[in-house]
C-alpha positions in Angstrom: 110.5 87.2 112.5 107.9 88.5 114.9 108.5 92.1 115.8 106.3 93.8 118.4 106.2 97.2 120.2 103.6 99.0 122.3 101.4 101.3 120.3 101.5 104.8 121.9 98.3 105.9 123.4 98.5 109.3 121.7 99.8 109.7 118.0 102.2 112.6 119.1 103.9 110.7 122.0 107.6 111.0 121.8 108.0 108.3 124.6 110.6 105.6 123.8 109.1 102.4 122.9 110.8 99.1 123.5 111.0 96.8 120.4 111.0 93.0 120.6 111.9 90.1 118.1 109.9 87.3 119.7 110.8 87.8 123.5 114.3 89.3 122.8 114.5 93.1 123.2 116.3 94.4 120.0 116.2 98.3 120.9 114.0 101.1 121.4 112.4 103.8 119.1 110.7 107.1 119.3 109.0 109.6 117.1 110.1 113.1 117.1 109.1 116.4 115.5 110.5 119.2 113.4 110.5 122.7 115.0 107.5 124.7 113.6 109.2 126.6 111.1 111.2 123.7 109.7 108.2 121.4 109.4 107.8 119.8 105.9 104.0 120.0 106.4 101.6 122.4 108.0 100.2 120.0 110.5 102.2 118.3 113.1 100.0 115.2 112.5 101.9 114.7 109.1 105.3 115.3 110.7 106.5 111.7 110.9 110.1 111.1 112.1 111.4 108.0 113.7 114.6 107.1 115.5 115.5 103.4 116.1 118.2 102.6 118.7 119.5 99.0 118.2 122.8 97.4 117.4 122.7 100.1 114.4 120.9 103.5 114.6 118.3 104.1 112.1 116.7 107.5 111.7 113.7 108.0 109.2 113.5 111.7 108.5 110.6 113.5 106.7 111.8 115.5 103.8 108.4 116.6 102.3 104.6 116.1 102.5 102.6 116.6 99.4 99.8 114.0 98.7 102.2 111.7 100.8 105.4 111.5 102.7 108.8 111.6 101.5 111.6 110.5 103.9 115.3 109.8 103.9 116.5 106.8 105.9 119.9 106.8 107.6 121.8 104.0 109.0 124.6 105.0 111.6 124.3 108.7 110.0 124.7 107.3 106.4 121.8 107.8 103.8 121.0 104.4 102.9 117.5 104.5 101.4 114.5 106.6 100.7 110.8 106.0 101.7 107.6 107.4 100.4 104.0 107.2 101.0 101.0 107.9 98.8 97.7 109.5 100.3 95.6 109.4 97.1 91.8 108.6 97.4 91.9 105.9 94.5 94.8 103.9 95.9 95.4 101.9 99.0 97.8 103.7 101.5 101.2 102.2 101.2 104.7 103.0 102.4 107.8 102.0 100.1 111.3 101.7 101.0 113.7 102.1 98.1 117.0 100.8 99.1 120.4 101.6 98.1 123.2 99.0 97.9 122.4 96.0 99.8 118.8 96.8 100.9 115.8 95.3 99.1 112.7 97.3 97.9 110.1 96.8 100.6 106.4 98.0 100.5 103.9 97.9 103.3 100.3 98.2 101.8 97.2 98.8 103.9 94.4 96.2 103.2 90.6 96.6 103.6 90.6 94.7 107.0 93.0 97.3 108.5 96.1 95.1 108.3 99.2 96.0 106.4 100.7 93.4 104.1 104.6 93.5 103.6 106.0 93.0 100.1 109.6 92.4 99.1 110.1 92.2 95.4 106.3 92.4 94.9 106.0 89.0 96.7 104.0 89.1 100.1 106.2 88.1 102.9 104.3 89.3 105.9 101.8 91.4 107.7 101.5 94.1 110.3 98.5 94.8 112.4 97.5 96.7 115.5 96.3 94.4 118.5 94.9 95.0 121.9 92.6 98.1 123.0 93.8 101.3 124.7 96.1 100.2 127.6 97.2 96.9 126.0 97.7 98.2 122.6 100.6 96.9 120.3 101.6 96.6 116.9 102.5 93.2 115.7 104.6 92.4 112.5 105.2 88.9 111.3 107.6 88.4 108.4 109.0 85.4 106.7 112.7 84.7 107.5 113.4 84.5 103.7 113.3 88.4 103.4 117.1 88.5 104.1 118.3 92.1 104.0 115.8 93.7 106.2 117.0 94.0 109.9 114.2 93.6 112.5 115.2 97.1 113.7 114.8 98.8 110.4 111.4 96.9 109.8 110.1 98.2 113.2 111.0 101.7 112.3 109.4 101.5 108.9 106.2 99.8 110.3 106.0 102.7 113.0 106.3 105.3 110.1 103.5 103.3 108.3 101.1 103.4 111.1 102.0 107.0 112.2 101.7 108.3 108.6 98.2 106.7 108.1 96.1 109.6 109.7 
C-alpha cells in the first residue's frame, strides 16, 4: 500500500487534500479547529482534528492535550478507536491507535532521520515521510499489504494527525 497526499504549505490550513493509494484517488481529508472556547489546548497549534471522506467517513476528534494528544476516532459517526500521542522529552514522539472490535493497534513512531515507522502488533510494517520542498511537498506512506485491518483512508488520517501533532 502506498498512500500519498500533498502536504499543506501552512500547518493551519483547512483546505481539502486529495489522498491517493498508488495512482487511485481514495478520498479527501482536511483539518479543522475547535472554537476558541471549546479548544482542548490553549494554542491552536495543538488543536489537531482530521476528517477523511472516502468510502467510509473517518473523523479524528481531539479530546485533550496534556503532554500529548488524546483523540476519539469515529467511522461513519460510530466511535471505533482511540488515539494518543506522547510529547515527553525522554521519549520519541509517537501516535498510537488503540482499536476496538476489528481494528488492530497501530503505532507511528518518529525516528532520528525525520521519518515515522509504522508498527502493527509491535512489528514494523511501514514508514511515512515528508517529500519534496515547498510547492511540491507531499507526505508518502508505505505499508506492507499484510497489515490487514487498516484501511488506506484511516491510515492517511492517522498519518496526517501524526505529522500535524508533531509541532
